[in-house]
NUKOL-202768 format. One record per residue (C-alpha): residue in one letter; x, y, z. Coordinates in steps of 0.5 Angstrom, whole numbers, plus 2048, in hexadecimal, padded with zeros to 3 digits. Example, Ala and Ser with C-alpha at 12.3 -4.5 7.8 and 13.67 -1.06 7.14 Angstrom:
A8197F7810 S81B7FE80E 
// end
This chain:
M8D18CD68E N8CB8CB692 L8C98D1696 P8C88CF69E G8C28D06A1 R8BC8CD6A4 N8B98C76A1 L8B28CA69F Q8B08C469B M8AA8C069D R8AC8B969E R8AB8B5697 T8A68B0697 R8A88A9692 S8A48A968C L89E8A468C R89A8A0687 N89489F68A C88F8A5689 Q88C8A5690 V8938A5693 A8968AA68E A8918AF690 A8948AF696 I89A8B3693 L8968B9693 S8958B969A S89B8BD69B L8988C3697 L8928C569C C8938C16A2 L8988C66A5 N8968C76AC R89D8C56AF A8A38CA6AF P8A88C96A9 A8AE8C66AC A8B28CC6AB A8AE8CF6B0 S8B18CB6B6 A8B58CD6BB A8BC8CE6B9 E8C28CA6BC E8C68CD6C0 R8CC8D16BD P8D38D06BF V8D68D76C1 L8DD8D96C0 R8E08E06C3 V8E58E36BE P8EB8E56C2 L8EE8EC6C1 T8F68EC6BF D8FB8F26C0 S8FF8EF6BB S8FC8ED6B4 P8FF8E76B0 R9038E76AA I8FE8E46A5 D9038DF6A2 G8FF8D96A3 H9048D66A8 L9008D76AF T9068D86B2 E9068DF6B6 P9058DF6BD C8FE8E26BD W8FB8DB6BA K8FC8D86C0 D8F78DC6C4 A8F28DB6BE A8EB8D86BF R8EB8D16BC T8E58CE6B9 G8E88C76BB P8E88C16B5 F8E38C26B0 K8DD8BD6B0 V8DD8B86AA T8D68B96A7 R8D78B46A1 G8DC8AF69F Q8E08AA6A2 T8E48AC6A8 T8EC8AC6A6 G8EF8B06AB A8EF8B66A7 M8EE8BC6AC T8EC8C36AB E8EC8C96B0 A8EB8D06B0 F8EE8D66B5 L8EB8DD6B6 L8EE8E36B9 R8ED8EB6B7 D8F08F26B8 A8EC8F86B7 K8EB8F86B0 H8EC8F06AE L8E98E96AF Y8EF8E56AE I8ED8DD6AC G8F28D86AC L8F18D16A9 R8F58CB6AA C8F38C56A5 A8F68BE6A6 V8F68B86A2 K8F78B16A4 A8FD8AF6A0 A8FB8A86A0 A8F48A969D Q8F38A7696 P8ED8AA693 A8E88A568F K8E88A9689 P8EC8AF687 S8E98B6689 K8E68BA683 H8E68C0687 A8EC8C468B E8EB8C4693 T8E78CA695 V8E58CE69C E8DF8D269C L8DE8D76A1 L8D78DA6A3 V8D78E16A7 D8D08E36A9 S8D38EA6AB N8CC8ED6AD G8CA8E76B1 D8C38E76AD R8C48DF6AC N8C28E16A4 S8C88E56A1 Y8CF8E26A0 Y8D58E469D L8D88DE69A I8E08DD699 R8E38D7695 I8EA8D5696 T8EC8D0691 N8F38CC692 E8F58CC68B E8FC8CD688 R8FA8D4687 P8F68D568D K8EF8D868C V8EB8DD690 S8E48DF68E S8DE8E2692 S8D78E4691 Y8D18E7695 N8CB8E3696 E8C48E369A Y8C18DC69B D8B98DE69B P8B78E1697 P8BD8DF693 W8C38E4690 N8CA8E368E D8CF8E968C R8D58E7689 T8D78EE688 W8D98EE690 Q8E18EC68F P8E48F0694 H8EC8F1695 F8EF8ED69B K8F58EA69C S8F68E269C A8FB8DD69B M8FC8D669B V9018D169C R9028C969B E9068C569F A9078BD69F G9008BB6A1 V8FD8C16A2 W8FB8C869F A8F98CF6A3 A8F68D56A1 E8F68DC6A5 L8F18E26A3 A8F18E96A6 L8EA8EB6A5 L8E88F26A6 F8E28F36AA N8E08F96A5 I8E08F469F F8D98F16A2 N8D68F769F K8D08F569B N8CC8F56A2 K8CB8FC6A5 T8CE8F96AC L8D38F56AF A8D18F16B5 A8D48EF6BC K8D28E86BB I8D38E56B4 G8D28DE6B1 L8D78DA6AE S8D78D36AA I8DD8D06A7 R8DD8CA6A2 R8E38C669F F8E18C2699 G8E48BF693 M8E98BA696 A8EC8B4692 T8E88B0697 G8E28B3696 E8E18B569E I8DE8BC69F H8E08BF6A6 C8DB8C56A9 W8DB8C96AF P8D78CA6B3 G8D58C26B2 T8D18C36AC F8D08C86A6 P8C98C96A6 G8C88D16A6 L8C98D76AA G8C38D56AF K8C88D06B2 A8CF8D46B0 A8D48D56B6 V8D38DC6BA L8DA8E06BA T8DA8E56C0 G8DE8EB6C1 I8DD8EE6BB P8DE8F66BA A8D78F76B8 R8D58FD6B3 D8CF9016B2 H8D19036AB M8D59006A6 P8D99036A0 E8D6903699 P8D78FC695 E8DB8FC68F Y8D98F8689 V8DF8F4686 L8DE8F167F R8E48ED67F G8E38E667C L8DC8E867A T8D88E9673 R8D88EF670 W8D08EF671 Y8D18F2678 R8D08F9678 P8D18FC67F P8D390467F G8DA906682 K8DB90B688 A8D9911684 G8D390E681 R8D090C688 A8D291268B F8CE916686 L8C8911687 A8C991268F E8C991968F Q8C391A68A G8BF91568F E8C091A695 Q8BD920691 T8B6923691 I8B592868C Q8B092E68C F8AC92F685 G8A9935683 P8A393667F G8A3931679 S8A792D67D A8AD93167B H8B392F67F P8B8933683 G8BD93767F T8B893967A T8B9940677 G8B2942674 E8B594366D V8B193D66B K8AB93A66E L8A793366C E8A093366D L89C92D66C E89792D667 G894926666 F89691F664 L89591D65D L89491565B A893914662 G89390D664 D88E908665 P88F90466C H88C8FE668 A8928FE663 R8978F9665 G89C8F4662 I89A8EE666 I8968ED66C W8998E8671 D8948E7677 L88E8EA67A A88B8EA681 V8848EC683 D8828F068A Q87B8EE68A K8798F2690 K87C8F968D G87A8F6686 E8818F8683 L8858F467E Y88C8F467E V8908F3677 L8978F1677 S89A8F3670 D8A08F466C T8A18FA668 R8A38F6662 P8A28EE660 V8A98ED662 R8AE8F1666 G8A98F6668 V8A98F966F A8A48F7674 E89E8FB676 L8988FA67B R8928FE67A V88B8FD67D F8848FD67A D87D8FD67C R8788F867A R8768FC674 G87D8FC672 K87E903673 Y885905675 L88690767D R88D90867E T89490567D I898902682 M89F90067E P8A290567C L8A1908683 N89D90F684 P8A2914686 N89D91768B L89F911690 P8A3913696 R8AA912695 S8AA90E69C S8A6909698 V8AA908692 R8B1909695 D8B4904691 L8B290668A C8B390E68C R8B9911688 M8B791868B T8B191C68D A8AE92368B R8A992868E E8A492B68A G8A093068E G89E92C694 T89E925691 E8A4921691 L8A691D68B V8AA91668A I8AF916684 P8B190F683 K8B790B681 L8B790967A F8BB902678 L8BD901671 P8BC8F9671 W8BC8F566A G8B58F7669 E8B28FE66A P8B4903670 S8B0901676 M8B090467E Y8B08FD680 G8B78FA67F D8BA8F5679 W8B58F1675 W8B68EB678 H8B38EE67E H8AC8F067B P8A68EC67C Q8A28E8678 K89D8E567D I8988E8682 A8948E6688 L8908EA68D A8918E9694 P88C8E8699 D88E8EF69C G88E8F2695 D8958F2694 V8978F168D I89C8EA68C L8A08EA686 S8A68E6683 N8AA8E567D I8AA8DF679 Y8B18DE677 R8B58E067E G8AF8DE683 T8B08E5686 L8AA8E768B W8A78ED68C R8A28F0691 L89F8F7690 K8998FB693 P8938FC68E D89590468D G89C90168B S8A0903691 L8A58FE694 P8A48FA69B A8A88FD6A1 D8AB8F66A2 R8AD8F469B W8AA8F4694 T8AF8F0690 S8B28E9691 T8B98EC68E Y8BA8F2693 H8B98F469A C8BB8FB69D R8C08F86A2 R8C58F769C N8CA8FD69C E8C88FF695 P8C2901691 F8BD8FD68D E8C18FF687 S8C68FA689 T8C28F4687 V8C48F6680 W8CB8F8682 T8CC8F1685 Q8C98ED680 E8CB8EB679 S8C68EE675 W8C48E9670 H8C48E2673 V8C48E467A P8C78DD67C D8C98DF683 L8C28E0685 K8BE8DA688 N8B78DA686 Y8B38DB68C M8AC8D968A P8AB8D2689 F8A88D1682 H8AB8CF67C A8AF8D4679 L8AD8D7672 H8A68D4673 Y8A08D7674 P89E8D667B Y8978D767F F8968DA686 C8908D968A S88F8DD691 G88B8D9697 P8878DD69C D88C8DB6A1 G8928DF69E A8958D869A L8978D9693 Y8978D368E V89C8D3689 S89C8CE683 A8A28CC67F G89E8CF678 Q89E8CE671 S8A28CF66B S89F8D4667 R8A18D8660 P8A18DE664 T8A68DB669 R8AA8D8664 L8AA8DF660 Y8AC8E2667 A8B28DE668 Y8B48DE660 H8B48E6660 F8B88E6667 E8BD8E1664 V8BC8DD66A G8BB8D566C E8BA8D1672 E8C18CF672 D8C38D5675 V8BE8D467B T8BF8D1682 Y8B98D1687 H8B98D368F W8B48CD690 H8B68C668E V8B28C168B G8B48BA688 G8B78BD682 K8B68C267C E8B18BD679 E8AD8BC67F R8AC8C4680 G8A78C467B A8A28BF67E H8A18C3685 V89C8C7688 W89F8CB68F K89B8CE695 C89F8D4697 R89E8DA69C I8A18E069C R8A48E26A2 P8A68E96A5 G8AD8EB6A1 L8AA8E869B K8AC8E169D L8A98DC699 E8A78D669E R8A68CF69B R8A08CC69E G8A08C6699 S8A08C3692 S89E8BE68D K8A18BB687 A89B8B7684 F89A8BC67E A89C8BD677 E89D8C4676 P8988C767B C8958CD679 G88F8D167C L88D8D0683 V8868D2687 L8848D168E D87C8CE68F G87B8CF696 G8808CA699 H8828C7692 L8888C968E I8868C8686 V88C8C7682 A88D8C767A D8918C1679 A8928C3672 G8978BE670 N8938B9672 N88D8BC66F R8888BC675 L8878C067B R8888BD682 V8858BF689 V8888BE68F G8858BF696 E8868C269C D88A8BC69F G88E8BC699 R88B8B5696 L8898B568F V8818B668E A8808B6687 S8838B6680 V87F8B967A T8818B7673 H87B8B9670 Y8758BD670 E86E8BC66E D8698C0669 H8628BD667 G8648B666A K86A8B5666 R8718B5669 Y8778BA666 P87E8B9668 L8828BF66C H8878C1667 D88D8C566A P88A8C866F T88E8CE672 A88B8D4675 L8868D367A A8818D867E I87B8D7682 D8758DB684 D8718DB68B R86C8D6688 S8728D1687 N8718D1680 L8788D067D Y87B8D3677 V8808CF673 L8848D266D V8858CC669 G8888CA662 S8868C665C K88A8C065D K88E8BD662 R8948C0664 P89B8BE661 A8A08BB666 D8A58C1669 L8AB8C1664 R8AF8C5669 V8B18CA664 E8B38CF669 R8B88CB66C T8BD8CE667 L8BD8D4663 R8C08D065D L8B98CB65D L8B58D265E R8B88D5658 R8B68CF654 A8AF8CE656 V8AD8D5656 D8B18D664F A8AD8D064C A8A68D364E A8A88D964B G8A38DA645 K89F8D4646 P8988D5647 P8968D764E A8948D2653 A88D8CF654 P8888D4658 R8868D365F K8808D4663 L87D8D5669 I8788D066C K8738D1672 L8718CB676 K86C8CA67C S8718C8681 W8778C3681 R8728BE685 R86D8BF67F P8728C1679 E86C8C2674 L86D8C866F L8698CE670 A86C8D366B V8728D3666 S8758D9663 K8778DB65C P87E8D965A L8838DC65D D88B8DE65B A88F8D865C D8948DC661 V88F8DD666 L8928DC66D Q88E8DF672 I8868E0674 A8838E367A V87C8E367D D8798E9680 A8738E5684 G8728EC688 T86C8EE683 R8668EA680 P8678E667B P86F8E667C L8748E9678 V8798E5674 W8808E8672 V8848E566D A88B8E766C N88E8E8664 G8878E4662 D8878E865C G88E8E865A P8948EB65E G8938F0663 S88B8F0662 L8868EF668 L8808EC667 Q87A8ED66C L8758E766C A86E8E666F G86E8E1674 D8688DE673 D8698DC66B L8708DE66A S86E8E3665 V8738E9663 K8708EF667 A8768F4665 R87D8F4662 F8838F8664 A8898F8660 D88E8FD65C S889901657 G88F904653 E88D90B654 S89290D659 L89990B65C S89A90465F C8A290465F P8A590A65C R8AC90765E Q8B290A65A S8B5904656 G8BB904651 C8BD90B652 Q8B990E64D A8B491364F I8AE911651 L8AB918652 N8AC91D64C I8AA92464A D8A9927643 P8AC92E644 H8A793063F T8A192E641 G8A292C648 H89F925647 L8A192064C Y8A491964A V8A4914650 E8A590C650 D8A2907654 D8A4900656 S8AA900652 N8AF8FA654 Y8B68FA650 R8B88F4654 L8B38F0651 K8B38F464A Q8AD8F764B Y8AB8FE649 G8A590164D T89E90564B V8A090C649 Y89B91264A R89B918646 L89891E64B D89692564A Q898929650 Q891928654 G892920654 R88E91E64E V89091864A L89191A643 K894914640 K89690D643 W89B908641 P89B901643 P8A08FD646 R8A58F9642 F8AA8F3643 F8B18F4640 N8B48ED641 A8B68E963C R8B18E463D R8AB8E963D L8A88E6643 E8A48E9649 G8A78E364D T8AD8E764D S8B48E5650 P8B98E9652 W8BE8E464F W8BB8E5648 T8BF8E9643 L8BD8F063F D8B98F1639 Y8BC8F8636 R8B68F9632 R8B18F9637 H8B58FC63C F8B5903638 R8AD904638 C8A9909634 P8AE90A62F N8A990F62B E8A8913631 P8AD918633 L8A991B638 F8A991663D I8AB914644 D8B2913643 S8B391963E I8B991E640 F8B692563F G8BC92963D K8BD93063E D8BE931637 G8B792F636 R8B8929633 V8B6922635 Y8BB91C637 R8BA915638 W8BF91063B K8BF909637 L8C390363A G8C58FE634 K8CA8F8634 A8D08FC632 G8CE901637 V8CB908638 E8C890D633 I8C5914634 L8BF91562F R8BD91C62E F8B791F62B D8B392562B R8AC92662F A8A8923629 G8AC91D629 K8B191F623 P8B891C623 I8BD921624 P8C491E621 F8CB91F624 K8D092161F A8D591C623 S8D0916621 G8CC91861B T8C691661F N8C2918625 A8C6913629 L8CC91462D F8D090E630 V8D2910637 D8D490A63B H8D690363A A8D38FD63C M8D38FA643 R8D58F3644 V8CE8F0645 D8CB8E9646 F8C48EA64A W8C78F164C H8C68F7647 D8C98FE647 V8C590464A Y8C490B649 H8C891064E G8C791764B M8C891C646 D8C6923645 V8C692863F D8C792F63F R8C493563B R8CA934636 G8C892D635 N8CE92A638 I8CD92363B Y8D0922642 Y8D091A642 V8D1915648 A8D5910645 K8D990A648 V8E090C64A D8E4907645 V8DF90963F D8E590963B S8E990463E K8EB8FE63A R8E78F963E R8E18F863B P8DB8F763E V8DC8FA644 S8DC8F664B A8D58F864F Y8DA8F9655 H8DE8FE651 A8D890164F L8D7905655 H8DD909653 R8DA90F64F Q8DC91564B V8D991B648 N8DA91C641 V8D892263D Y8D5922636 D8D4929632 A8CD92A62E D8D1926628 G8D292062C K8DA92162C L8DD91F633 K8DF926636 K8E192463C R8E391D63F R8E391B646 L8E1922649 L8DF91F64F V8E1918652 L8DC915657 D8DA90F65A C8D290C65B V8CF912657 R8C8914659 G8C6919653 L8C991F651 Q8C6926650 V8C992C64C D8C793364D N8C7939649 E8CE93B64A G8D1934649 S8D2932650 L8D192B652 Y8CD928657 A8CE920659 V8CC91B65E Y8D291665F R8D6912664 P8DC916665 A8E3913666 K8E491666D R8DE914671 P8DD913678 W8D990D677 D8D8908671 G8D190A670 Y8D2911670 L8D091566A A8D191C668 L8CD922664 S8D2926661 K8D392C65C F8D992C657 S8DB932653 P8DA93264B T8E193064B G8E192A650 G8E6929655 D8E592965D P8DE92A65F L8DC931660 W8D892F666 S8D5928669 R8D092666E R8CE91F670 W8C891C66C E8C291A671 G8BE91666C C8BD90F66B R8C390C668 G8C1906666 E8C6900665 A8C890065E Q8CF90165D V8D0904664 T8CF8FD667 N8CF8F8661 A8D28FB65B P8CD8F8655 C8C78F765A H8C08F9658 C8BD8F765E T8BC8FE661 T8BE90365C F8BD90B65D R8BE911658 H8C091865A D8BB91B65F Q8BD92265D T8BA927658 L8BC92F656 D8B7934656 G8BA939651 K8BA93E657 G8C093D65A Y8BE93765F L8BF93065F Y8B992B662 A8BC924665 A8B891F668 G8BA91D66F K8B7916672 Y8B091A674 S8B1921672 V8B392666D Q8B992A66D V8BA93166A I8C2932668 D8C5939666 C8C893765F E8CE93C660 T8D093B667 G8CD934669 A8CA93666F L8C3933671 V8BE939671 G8B8934673 E8B692D674 F8AE92C674 G8AA926676 S8AA92067B Y8A991967B G8A191767A N89E910679 M897910674 D89391367A C89791967A Q89491E675 G896925678 K89192A67A G88A92967A S88B92267A K88991D680 V89191C681 T893924680 H89B923682 P89F92367F E89D92967B L8A1927675 P8A191F675 F8A691B671 G8A7913671 T8AD91166E I8AF916668 S8B1912661 A8B191865D L8B092065C A8AF925657 V8AE92C656 W8A9930651 K8A9938652 D8A7939659 R8A493165B L8A892C65D F8A692465D A8A991F661 V8A7917660 D8A5914667 V8A790D665 L8A590B66D N89E90E66C R89D90D665 R89B914663 I89F91A660 V89F920665 K89E927661 C8A192D665 R8A1934663 I8A7938663 V8A793F666 Y8AE943665 D8AF949669 R8B494D665 A8B595266B K8B894D670 R8BC94A66A K8BF951669 A8C0952671 G8C394B672 
// end
């Protein structure tokens, strides 16, 4: 349905062939002194007082009760489309204290004969603006079918929003008679609860369409939107509305709102302010165990990035803003600031916990107080990528621009979301994202609950650029924002490919002549208060327009698809078209110009290709086309490098300098003209994630910043096998960096001593069947390559048994084997098999999915406790991935003989530990749970049975199995470990919990959220004293605890202090 609303588009101009006249097409781009049409005075709105009735009608569709005689009547609706045939529509309204009653009578002229049979059922739509803001509305649709249908949704027009989970229960009925049908609705005022208030004057528009004659009837006279809706008075105003429900009836399984219990838990947390003790100790800490920060190992380099999406320069302050992702694909956005030397200054995203709660309210889960400092503990979202504080993956930005007032403007390339942040990462008071505003009667996380988390088809793109292309932004000194449709590029294709989306899912808030024309546009916009994007003009005179810069009053556009630059004057006329540049008297063509920059002398910096840009094949239109294109490119030689050229000006395009060859995937450049000579920054100039600094005079390389490989860059947990392991004999640590099981890629493995010195390093490895680094999640597994380093028993995936032996997990086509060695690597055979391999689990049915490790442990007697698929002995082979989430713990003796089958039967197991007494500890999803994503940490007796104790597990649960059984998109292993002294250490989202193994009581919780700037006592940002980002793994050795902090790319090393006296006293 086309949403009603103001017509924000400028009057379209006919295309003309004459170049001189064609230049006038651009005049709308800059000549915009007059106000847009939407700003004109609104027409007078009809007002209808809704009478109060003492006798409520019976909702049967007949409209025969006496109360309807006193109802307010709209009179016959106006025919707004189609030939008038005598058909008539009228509505009747009345109310009691709790309900708004609406009656509809829809008559059809018996003699009317349609020219063509109608393909759609006759429908009536009601738009209710319950809080009178003329922007938000509730859509109720009644369809006259054999089985009448009533559907509903909550919507906002500008910025656009759609929420299909608003499906309230209300009474309705429909009857059909000769030549007429009628409907009755009893709408509780409480159902309009997506807004915080109910106004005494509300808006209402009604439309009837789908008639066989093609007529459309509307009340009031047109159906243009809420600005001209009728006003209903006499409504009982309410200052507070009840909490909304989130109904999934008829929606896909990708909608994920929590139930009442989950929402109540989140709301309760949001009101808390907790008091920390020394070492960021949480309330309730007994003192029998303490954690003290000792330092950081392999602390990450701020310049270690997966990909740089965009750059922006603040020339007055000499600061460079770098917007990047943690991984080349499916990472999470980071925004960091550097000085002119490339020295790290601060992190904007993820946020600093020392910001005032009031400035980041939408992102704050709770607050803590440490000494005199208030600390923010942010919400954590678990999207189809990496955990984030900023909502789901489709909300995360890839584009950035600096506004004249210093604010940071950001946008997502898939869903065109618009953000505005302060330079310190705080949120503007009026609104910070186009997807949410504080007048909704629900928290910011509802943006995830109410949208289908994969394709997000209900959300219209707010920014006008071409979805899944790379647009360019340019801020004008007057506050204008220029936006180009953008280019199709390899990074944007990979983005769409790995998030499994295409443009077929996209609709736009701003309409153009057609989807094929959108890629030709440049828009001039202005961001108004409330983060409303006002369109001030546009032009479609380009092909894949890219970089934009202003030279005084001239706008320069890199018209990449036409292999030229176009210059537009203040009057909107075409001033110049630059197709060549000159060097020593020779002319050279401008091939494929994309990124642009300009310095204070009007020198122009242009990123160009080595040949003409090919026609845009629009492979992003569908995921099928995209997969075909990306797969075809895999394994082929890389594209030709690009280069940066410096021209004297667009008036005199003479070559002044040329750079060395740059990576083919360079997207953006930025010039800092606040120093002499200027500095030029190139994103991904020497490969993905790299940052080059060039001298502005000759474009020589001054500095290179990239991942050195000597520190952690993205130590995410992937594939459910440990990314942190400790050899109990030597205390050596094994940690894995940059693994990605979804792409069938092992990461770099480091072996460290206790001081963090690297003793050995293993390179990354792909284990897909094609052995290509241009990997696809849909390629199959190479089992031989999957089992890495077969001759090294002491490795990151080794299971160090309490019997002193070493075990390794090996996946093959037939299923899973456990291999046993001594510490020197000598195989130790099992009597049951005659070899050192023990078969423990049959295969999972696979295509591009594959089985993953779920946990095992070995006790002092050599008994093996293995988490197998629950139907391991079933006759169905192989086991379905959807059944594989059901697990059982089988026990084998030291000879390999099955000792106990189905000791435990659990779902979604996240690891298993066995203590010296044979008790078992597991993280899993219990059958009886308060909400679907709830996981529990429980202790079980050596003989199995029900848990001896159980508590809610608070770590990052991931999506694999919990939401989607076979998915490797976000997989997480257990984040708990035993210390052998009666305590279990478990990772919360930003803290470490210490649990008494005997009772399950929490004896201590330590640490709080901190970003990279937070480094504890003695650092520039001293709070929290024990900072953690998101924790991906834990390990304990003697009196030291190690936690892998994936958000901040470091291993946090803590000293464990035991107080036996306090334990005895407890």
